[in-house]
N, C-alpha and C positions, 0 to 999 in steps of 0.2 A: 145520225150518227156517223161519220166516214171512219172505214178501217183500211187503210194502208199495209201492205207487207214490206220489209225490208227484201229486195232479191235474195238467193242466196247466195251464201259468200263461198268463193274459191276450193277447192279441196284441201285439207290441209295439205296434206301431200304434195301439193303443188309448190308448196313456199320454199325456194331456195336452199333456206338454213333447215329445214328438216329433209333436203334432201340429201344434204352433206352429213347431218347427224345420221342419218341411216346407212352411205356410204363409212362414216368412222365407225359403226358400231360392227356395219358387216363384217369388213376388213380385223379389225378388233377379234372376233370371235371365231373367225376364220385361221387366222394367223398369230393369231396371239400366243400360244405357248412356241411356237414355232422362234417367233422373234425375243418373245423371253428366253428362249435357250439361247439361242444366237448374242441376246445380250448380255448375260452372266457369263460366259464365255468369252466373249468377247474382253468381259471387265478382268477378268481373270488375266487374259495373255497382253491389253494392256499394263497391267504392273506386275510383267514380271519380273524387272528388275526390283520393286522394293519387296516383292516377296521371296525370290531367291536372296537376296540380301537380310531377308529377316528370318530365314529358316538355315541358311548357312553360314550362322559372324564367325569372324575371323577371330581365333584365341591369341591374346596378346600373349599368354603364359606359355603355352608351346612352343615358338618356336624366338630366338634370341638373335640378336647378332644382326648381319647388314642384309640386305635385301639381294636375293637368288639373281645370278643373269640368266637369260633365256635358254642356255644351253644345260645348265642344270635341270632347271624348268622340263624339258623335252627330254632329258635321260630318266626323269622319277616320272613323266606319261610312259616314254618305252617299255618302261620295267612294269608298269601297271597293267599294258597293256602289250604284249609282246608280240602278238600275230597281227597286229593294226599298223596302219601306216598314220601318222602326224598330220595333219591338212590347216591347223589354224593353232596359235596361240593367241590366250584374249587374256589383255591384262583392264582393269579398272580400280581404277583408286579404291584405297583403302579394302578393296577383296581380294580372294585370293583367286590365282590364275584357272583360268577357262580353259582345258586341252579338248580340241576335237579331233578324233582319229576314226579311221574307216578300215575294218576289216578285209579281211579277203574273200567273205562272202558278200560283203555288200552292207553290212551292218553299219550303224554307228554308235559310237562310243564317246561317251565324255567323260572325264574326270577332274577334279580341283587338285589345287598343286596350292601349297602352303608357300607363300613368298618367301620365309626365312628358315623353315625347317627341311623346305622339300618333302613333306610327307603329303601323297597322293590318297585320295579318302576315297576318290570313287564317283561318281554321277551325285551331281546337288541335290540334295530333300526337296521335292517341289517342281524337279525338272518332269518328270513324267506326266504329274497332273496337265504343268502347262502345255507340253507336246498334246497329247491328249485333246487339252482344250483349242490346242491352236489348228489340230486337224476336222476337228467337229464342226469349231467357228469357220474354217475355211471351205471345208465341202461337205459336211455332214456325212463321212464316211462313204461320199458316191464318186468319187473322182471329178471329172472333168463336167459331167451334170449334175452333181453336188456344189460345183460352184456359180455354175448356172443359175441353182436355185437359192443360192445364197448372193447372186446378182440382182433377183428377180424380189427376194426380201427385202435389198434398201428400197427398189419400186415402192413395195408396200407400205416401209416406213415411212420415205416420203411422202406418199401420199395421206399413210394415218397422221404423221406430222402436220401437214398442210393442212387437212381438212380440222385438226383440233385447237391448228392458232386460227382458221376461220369462225369458227363455234366460239371460242372466247373470246374473239375482237369482236363478235356481235354482241357477248353477252355483256363486255365492257363497254357498250355504245359507243365505237370505235376509238375510246380513247387505250393508246398502245402502252401508256404507262400505266395505266392500272389493271392492264393484264396479268401481271405475276402477283400480285397482292388479292389475297384473299380476303372479304367478306366474314370478317367471325361473328358479326351479330346475326346470323343465316342459325339455324338449326335442323337436325334432320337431313334428312335429304340430303334438301338443298343447301348442308350445308358439305357432306361428302362430294356430291356433284362439283360445288365452290372449290374445294381443297384440289382435286383432280385438275380443274380447269387449270389454276392457278400455279400447281405443281409442271406441270407440262410447259404453262406458257414460260417459265423459268428458264426450264430445260428445252425450250424449242430452236435457239439456236445451231444447239449442240447434234441433236437428234437430225435437222439440215444438215450439218456440213458431216455426221457417219453417215448418213443417207449416201450424199452424193458423192463422198470418196469411196465407202465402199462398192457403190456401182461402178465405177471405174476399176476399183481393184480388182473384182469379180472378173466382169467380161473384161478384161484386159489380159487377166489369169487363161480365160478359153481360148482367146484368138493366139496366146503362147508371147503377147508382148508383154517384159519382163520392166520394171522399173528400176533405173539406176538408185543403187540403196547400198553403195559399198559394198564391201564382201560376205557382210553375212545375209539370210536368208530374209524374206521378206517383213519376218515378224519377233526378227532377231534370233531365229532358232538354230538350226545345225548349216553349216557352210554349205556350197556345193562347186567342188572343184575336181578339175582333169588330176594324175598322178606324175607330174614331171620330175625331174632330177630331186634328190633331196637337197638343200643347203647345206653347206659343214656349219656348224654348231658356231666357229669362232666367230664367221661372217654376221651371224645371228647377234652374237654380242655386241660386236662393233657399228649393229645398225643400230641397235638397242641404246647403246651409251650415246650415239649421236641423235637420236630420236631424243629421249630425254636432257641431254642438254640444250637443245637447240630449241624445243619448244616450251613454252612457258603456260603453266595451267594447264596441262596434260592431264585428261580425264580418262581418258579410255583408248586404246589401242589394240590395232590386230596385226599380226604379225604370220606371213606364209612362211614357212622354212620348209623351202624346195626355191629352186634356180629357175628363173624362167629369162633366157635371151641375157643369161650370161650377167643376172642380178638378181638381187634379193628385196623383198617391198614390206611394205607396212602401212598402213591405213589407221589414221587415229583421228581424235574429237580432243580439242580445247576447250577453255572457257570461254571463246568468242566464236565458236560454233553455234550456227543459228536455230537446230535442230538437232535430234538424234542421228539422222542420217546425212549431216552433210559432213564426210569423212573428205580431209586432206590426207593425201597419199605423199611418201616421199621413195623412192626408187636408190640404192644404191648398188652402184657399176662394183661386182665384185674382184677383178683385177684391181683398177686403181684407185676403189672406195670412194666416190666421185660421188656424192649425194643429189640428187633432181628432186628439187620439190614443186608438187604438183597441188596447189590450193584447191577448194570445191569453187572459190570464187572464179576460176577461171575457167568451170565446165560451161558447154552452153545452154543457152537459157533454158531450154527446155530440158534437160536433162536436171538441172537447177531443181525444177518446177516439177519435174515427176518424182525426184527425191523427196520434196515434201510433203507428197499425196501420202504415204503412209502416216509419217506425224501427225497431219491434220487427224486423220483417220481416229488415231490412238488418243488426241488432246496432248501428246506431249511437245508439237509445235510451241505450246505459250506454255512450258515450262513446268514441271513438277505437278503447281496448280491444278492447271489444266488435264493432266494425267488424272488424276482423283476426279477430278468434274466430268471427265467425259464416262471413267467407271461408274460413279453416282449414275450418270445418266442411262448408263449400259444397265446395271441393276436394279433401274427403278421399272422397266419395260415392264415384268413378272409384274410389279403392284400395281402398276396403270393397270393394266388386264385386271388382275382382281377386284379393285375399285370402279374399273370400267362398267364389267359383266354385273357386280353386286347395282349401284345405277338403275342401271337398265332394268333388272329384275324388279326394283324397285319402282321403277316407272308404269312396267307393264302391269304391274298391282293394280295401282294407285289408278291408269287408265282401265283396268275391268271393274275398279269399284264406281268408277264415272260413269261408264256404259251402262250400268244399272238403272241410274235415276232417271226419273220421265222426262223425254224430251219436250221442250217449252218454247213459245214462238215469240217472236220480237214483231212488232209493229209502230211505225211514227203516222205523225201527222201532216197531212198535205201541208208542201213547204218547209220542210224541218230539212235541215240539211243532212245529207246522209253521211255525212263526211265524222258526224259528231258522234263523239262517247255514246256505246248505248248505254242507257239505264240495266241499272240491277234488278227490276223489275219484271216478270215472265211478261207482261203486255202492255202495249199506251195504247191510249185511244182518242181521241176529240170529239166533241161534236159539236 
C-alpha cells in the first residue's frame, strides 16, 4: 500500500481577500470612532434646513396682514442688535427671515424676524448645535490641522468602503445585483455578517461620493481655495463679508419688489444691505435651480434702478462644478430624498462599527475554539487529481 501526502496549502493569510479583510478590520478598529463622530455631525449639518424649520415653525396666529418689506425687517434686526452691523438678510419660503449681523467685537449674531409682525425672536433654536457640529465636522476644533485630519478621514472612508465593497462582491460570487440583498436563511453570526455586508453595499455609492467630495473640500480648505458657493458659508452657515457703506432701505425694497415680481417659483433669497460700486445686489434660488448652491444673482444700479440679471448657468464651467461639490457631499444635489439618504448613511457609520467589531470578536472566538482541535492529515492516491475537492475523512489510503 502506497501513501502520498498533499503538499502544504499556501498560507491562509496570503489569500488576497483575507488581506483585504484584515485591512478593512484594522481601519475600522483604528478610526471607527472618529469616522462615526464625523458621520453623526455631518448628518446634523446636512439636515440643517429641515432641523431649523422643525424647531422654529412660523406661528400663523402671531402675525396677520401683508408681508413686511426688507426695510422693516432691517429695522427690527437693528433694534434687536443695536451694536451690530447687519450684513445679510436671508429669506426662505414659508419661514421667518434670518438676519445675520456682526458686532463691533467681531462676534456674529443672528435673529429670526417674523415676516408679518416684524417681531425679532433672537437666535433660532438648534442653531448653536448646528454650528458646533459644523466646526467639529470640518476641523475637530484644531484649525487647519483639523481640516487636514478631516481630509485624511475621507481617505480612510474611501479605503473602508472600497475594501468592504470588494469583500461583499466576493461573498456574492461576483454578482453585483446580489450585493445589497441579504440571505435571510442564515442564522447566528453569519446572519449578522450578511446584514453588515448587505447594508454597506446598499450605501456604498453614498460613501464613495461622500469620501471623494470630502477629500476635495478638506484639502481645498487647507490650501486656501474656496469653492464658488454664492454668498453663504460653505455649509449654509454665517456669511463672511467686508463692511462697505450701508444701503438705503428704500433701495432694498425696490430690489425686493423686482425680485419677487420677476422670478417665478422663488424659494430662497439673500439680500446684502450695503452698496458696492453704486449698486445693491441679491442672490436667489428658484424652482429651476439645479441644487442649493446654484445661486442666480441680480444687481440693481441705485441711481437708475436698472436691473442686471446674472444667471448661474452663465458662470464658467469650472465655477459651476466647484459649486456642486458641497451639494454632492451632502446629498442635496439629488433633492430632499438625497439629503435624507446621505444623512442616513452618515448616521449608520457608528452602527457599522458596532456590528463589525461584534462579528470580528465572534470570528476570533470561533477561531480560538477551532485551534484547540487536533490537526488531521490528508493524503491522496497516486494518479488522483490534486484539484479535486478533498474528502471529509481524516486520511485516504490506497493499496
